[in-house]
C-alpha positions as CSV (number, residue, x, y, z in Angstrom):
1,M,99.6,117.2,126.6
2,P,100.0,114.1,123.9
3,S,97.5,111.3,124.3
4,P,99.2,108.1,125.4
5,A,100.2,105.6,122.8
6,P,97.2,103.0,122.2
7,R,97.8,99.5,123.8
8,I,98.8,97.5,120.6
9,S,98.8,93.7,120.5
10,A,101.1,92.5,117.4
11,I,100.3,89.2,116.4
12,V,102.6,87.4,114.1
13,L,101.5,84.2,112.1
14,A,104.2,81.7,112.3
15,A,102.4,78.3,112.0
16,G,101.8,77.6,108.3
17,E,103.6,74.5,106.7
18,S,104.7,76.6,103.9
19,K,103.6,74.2,101.3
20,R,104.1,76.3,98.0
21,F,107.7,77.1,99.4
22,G,108.6,73.5,99.1
23,P,110.8,71.2,101.6
24,P,112.4,73.7,103.6
25,N,110.3,75.9,106.2
26,K,110.5,79.2,104.6
27,L,110.3,80.9,107.9
28,L,113.3,79.1,108.8
29,T,115.6,80.4,105.7
30,D,118.3,82.7,105.8
31,W,117.5,86.2,105.3
32,N,120.3,88.8,105.9
33,G,122.3,86.2,108.3
34,K,119.2,85.2,110.4
35,P,116.1,83.0,110.2
36,L,113.3,85.1,108.3
37,I,111.0,84.7,111.1
38,R,113.2,86.3,113.3
39,S,114.3,89.2,110.9
40,V,110.5,89.8,110.7
41,V,109.6,89.6,114.3
42,E,112.7,92.0,115.2
43,T,111.1,94.6,112.7
44,V,107.8,94.4,114.5
45,L,109.3,94.8,117.7
46,S,111.0,98.0,116.6
47,A,107.5,99.4,115.9
48,G,106.9,99.4,119.6
49,P,103.7,97.4,120.2
50,T,102.7,96.9,123.8
51,E,103.2,92.9,123.1
52,T,104.1,90.7,120.3
53,I,102.5,87.4,120.2
54,V,104.1,84.8,117.7
55,V,101.6,82.0,116.8
56,T,103.4,78.6,116.3
57,G,102.1,75.5,114.5
58,H,104.0,73.5,111.8
59,D,107.8,73.2,113.3
60,K,106.7,74.6,116.7
61,G,110.2,73.7,118.1
62,R,112.3,75.2,115.4
63,I,110.3,78.4,115.2
64,E,110.5,79.0,119.1
65,E,114.4,78.2,118.8
66,A,114.8,80.8,115.9
67,L,113.2,83.4,118.3
68,A,115.2,82.6,121.4
69,G,115.8,85.6,123.3
70,L,113.5,88.0,121.8
71,P,110.6,89.5,124.0
72,V,107.7,88.0,122.7
73,R,105.0,85.6,123.7
74,L,104.5,82.2,122.0
75,A,100.7,80.7,121.3
76,H,100.7,77.5,119.7
77,N,98.0,76.5,117.2
78,E,97.2,73.0,117.6
79,R,94.8,73.2,114.3
80,F,97.5,75.0,112.4
81,E,96.5,72.8,109.2
82,R,93.0,74.4,109.1
83,G,95.0,77.6,107.7
84,M,95.3,81.2,108.4
85,G,92.1,82.0,110.2
86,A,92.6,79.3,112.9
87,S,96.0,80.9,113.5
88,I,94.8,84.7,113.8
89,A,91.8,83.2,116.2
90,V,94.4,82.0,118.5
91,G,96.4,85.0,118.5
92,V,93.6,87.1,119.1
93,E,92.5,84.7,122.3
94,S,96.0,85.0,123.4
95,A,96.2,88.7,123.3
96,D,95.8,91.5,126.1
97,P,92.1,91.8,126.8
98,D,92.5,95.5,127.0
99,A,94.5,95.7,123.8
100,E,92.8,98.7,121.8
101,G,94.4,97.3,118.4
102,L,94.9,93.8,117.0
103,W,97.9,93.9,114.4
104,I,97.8,90.9,111.9
105,V,101.6,90.3,110.7
106,L,102.6,87.6,108.4
107,G,105.7,86.0,109.4
108,D,106.9,85.4,106.0
109,M,107.2,89.2,104.7
110,P,111.0,89.6,104.2
111,R,110.7,93.2,103.1
112,L,108.6,94.7,105.8
113,A,110.1,97.8,107.2
114,R,109.6,99.7,110.4
115,D,108.8,102.8,108.2
116,T,105.5,100.6,106.9
117,L,104.6,99.7,110.2
118,A,104.9,103.3,111.8
119,R,102.6,104.7,108.7
120,V,100.1,101.9,109.7
121,L,100.1,102.6,113.4
122,Q,100.1,106.6,112.8
123,A,96.9,106.2,111.1
124,F,95.1,104.0,113.6
125,E,92.4,105.8,115.2
126,G,90.9,103.6,117.9
127,P,88.6,100.9,118.3
128,D,86.6,101.1,115.1
129,S,89.7,101.3,113.0
130,I,91.1,99.1,110.2
131,I,94.3,100.1,108.6
132,V,95.4,98.2,105.6
133,P,98.4,99.1,103.7
134,Q,98.0,99.3,100.2
135,S,100.5,100.4,96.8
136,G,98.3,101.4,94.1
137,D,95.4,99.3,93.8
138,R,97.1,96.1,95.6
139,E,96.2,95.7,99.3
140,G,98.4,93.8,101.7
141,N,99.7,93.4,105.1
142,P,99.9,93.7,108.1
143,V,96.2,95.1,108.7
144,L,95.7,96.8,112.1
145,F,92.3,96.3,113.8
146,G,90.7,98.1,116.3
147,S,89.3,96.2,119.3
148,A,85.8,96.4,117.9
149,Y,86.5,93.5,115.7
150,R,88.0,91.2,118.3
151,S,85.1,88.9,118.4
152,E,85.0,88.5,114.5
153,L,88.7,87.8,114.2
154,A,88.4,85.3,117.2
155,A,85.7,83.3,115.1
156,L,88.0,83.1,112.0
157,D,88.7,79.6,110.5
158,G,90.1,78.3,107.3
159,N,92.5,79.7,104.7
160,L,91.1,83.2,104.0
161,G,92.7,84.9,107.0
162,A,90.8,88.4,107.9
163,R,90.1,89.3,104.5
164,S,86.4,88.9,105.3
165,V,86.3,91.3,108.2
166,V,88.2,94.0,106.2
167,E,85.6,93.2,103.4
168,A,82.6,93.4,106.0
169,H,83.7,97.0,107.0
170,R,85.2,98.6,104.0
171,E,83.2,101.9,105.4
172,R,85.6,102.0,108.2
173,T,88.9,100.7,106.5
174,R,91.5,103.5,106.1
175,F,94.4,102.7,103.7
176,V,97.9,103.7,104.0
177,E,100.2,103.9,100.9
178,V,103.3,102.1,101.3
179,E,106.1,100.7,98.6
180,E,104.9,97.6,96.7
181,A,108.1,95.6,97.9
182,Q,106.7,96.2,101.4
183,L,103.8,93.9,100.8
184,E,105.5,91.1,99.3
185,D,105.4,88.0,101.3
186,L,107.8,84.7,100.5
187,D,105.7,82.0,99.0
188,E,108.4,80.3,96.6
189,P,112.3,80.3,96.7
190,S,114.1,82.9,94.7
């Protein structure tokens, strides 16, 4: 009998000010006929996490409006200007306490595909796992952390995100090869 699927909390980060992008909020720009954040969240939902949490901050109301009707839970980061680490902490604190995995997903990854998410999920081996997508030597997102790292993720603050957690546990980190385009985030208008 196959083992049950692990309980995974996907945490989509959508709180940033997108300063490098320019005046429009990049998460609300059109991507294939819909706001970029909606496209990314729909891709995440298609991978079948147990729950999907979207961390809002800057432009909270418009982000929530762009996600209307999707089966997500919203968590607002009052300190969004402090950076990605603060948003990760808010998402982790909002996640199911029984989650076996905490999947940190950037809201600005337009080419993220269900196949990439499936590969990361298939590589997950439980509470001590850290699964990082990579293309050649380039490491990227979304990173899936086992529950053993919950307290470290909840303590993050600042702009560096969860890289420090990955670096502190390199010996436990597994890498999954993906297409390079899957790792791209949107920082500047095209």
